[in-house]
N, C-alpha and C positions, 0 to 999 in steps of 0.2 A: 538812142543811146547813151545813159550820164556814163561820165566817167568810172565805176566803181563797179557796171555791168560790163564794161570794154577789159576794166582790168581781170574782171574775176573773165570772162571770156579766152580772155591769152593764155593766162592761169590754166586755164582747165587745160588748151591742146599741148598748152608744153607738160603740163602730168600726161598726159597721152602717150605725147610722144618721149618722154622718160620712159616710160611703163613699157614701151615698144621695145624700145634703144635695149635696155634692160635684161626681155626676153631674146632680141638678137643677137646679141650678147654673148646672155649661158651659150646658148643653140649654136654658136661660129666654135668657141673656146671648148668648147662640150664631143660636138665634133672632132676638135682636132686631136683632144684627148684620147678620144679616141681610133682614129685613126693609128694615131701613136701605140696606142695602145697591141693594135692587133701587127700593128710594122715589126714593134722589136719580139712578141713573142712567136708571129714569124719566125724571124731571124732567129729566134732560140732553138726554133723547135730543128732551122734548119742546121746550128749550132749542139746542136744535142749541148746547151749550157742554160740549164733551168737556176742561175743565178739570175738572170736577165731575165723573167717571169718573174720572180721574186720584186725586185724593182717594177716590174708589170703595178706593182700594189696602191702605186700611190699614182695613180691615172683616177683607180674608180671611187677611193680615197679627197681625192681633190674635187672630182666632178660633184661627192656628194659636202663637199664644203661649200664648194661656186654654189651649186643648191640655195644652200642654208644661208651666206654670206650675200646673196645676189633678193634673196626672202623678204633678209634687212633691212637693203636698198632699198625696195620699193614701195613697203611699208605707206612709210612718208608719203610716200605718190598719193600712192589709191589714196590712203587718211583725205589729202589735200583737196581731190578731184572727187572726193564720197563729199568731203564738205561744199567744197560749191553747187553738185548739184544739191544737195540740202538746201543750202542758203535761195536759191529761186523754187524748191520743194514746189514748185507747179503741176496743181491736182491733174489725176489721172495721167502722168508722162513717164515714163519705164526708159530711165538715168541708163546709160551706159555699165558705165563702171560702178553703179551698183546691184545693175540688172546680172550685171556679169559676172562680177564679183561673188554673186548671193550663191546661185546658180554652176560656179564652180570651184569656190572654198564653202564656207558655208554661214548662213541669218548668221548665227552668233557671233564670229567673227567681225560679219560687217555691221552689226546691230552695234557693235563696242568702237567702232568708229562711228559710230553716229553718233551714239551720245558721245563722244567722250568730247566736239565738231563744241555741245554748249557747257564745257566745261570753262568759267570765266576766266583761270588765273593761266597766262602764258604756261607761267615753272608746272606749275600741275598737271597742266594736257599735255605738254613736249616729255613726263617724263611719265604719265601712262605709255606717249607712245611709245617709247624705247620700250616696253617691257610686251607689244606687242606686236607679231610675227606674223604676215598674211604668207602663206607659205605660195611658192612660184608657183610650183602644178598641181594645186590646188589639192582636194580630197586625193590625187594620187600622190602628191607626194613623199608617204610612206611608205610607200610600193617603190618610190625609184631607191629610197634607202634601205631601204635589205635589198633589194634589188647587186645597191653597190657593196651591202655588208656581206650577203654572199660570194660577187666575186672577189671580195678582194678576203676574206675568206680561203679563193679556193683559189684563190694568185700567190698565200701563203704558203699553206697543206703542199701545193700538186709538189715543189723542185727539191722539198724533201723524198715526198715519194718514189720521184721523178730516178734524183740524187741512190733511192737503197734499193729501190727497185730494175730499174731499168740502167746502169752506173753509167748515169749521167753523168757530165762533170756539172761542180757546182760553179766554179768562174774558169 
């Protein structure tokens, strides 16, 4: 194995590890936010304090932002892995990152990343890469965004309903 191949192997392994780390961080932070949200809502129910429910609208909003931001962060990692896989271009080999992302995201986004590797100018390639975002949860990302929007709406509307109709304290 020559020096370039061993470097590419290390880069590919590092891209896998970094992608996995980003998913792990997303899951851990999302879990903590959901637990905090449920705990504060339970506490507000026991106190009959509607204002705490209003404050809880920040938790799903932060999950929404976190998914967007981590999706933006993993796009260069996925691009690196796909471009290394493309560099070796072995016939009849289904590469892990390419195959996973085609099935999890969309063929169109992966083709954009694959053709981006052919751009010769580094600056042009990086500008184009910054405009591409691979959704962190693939095709289910839009569903997550809709769920977050619904939960945020409930968190914003419910306190006013409870104060008006059930004589809860606002704070």
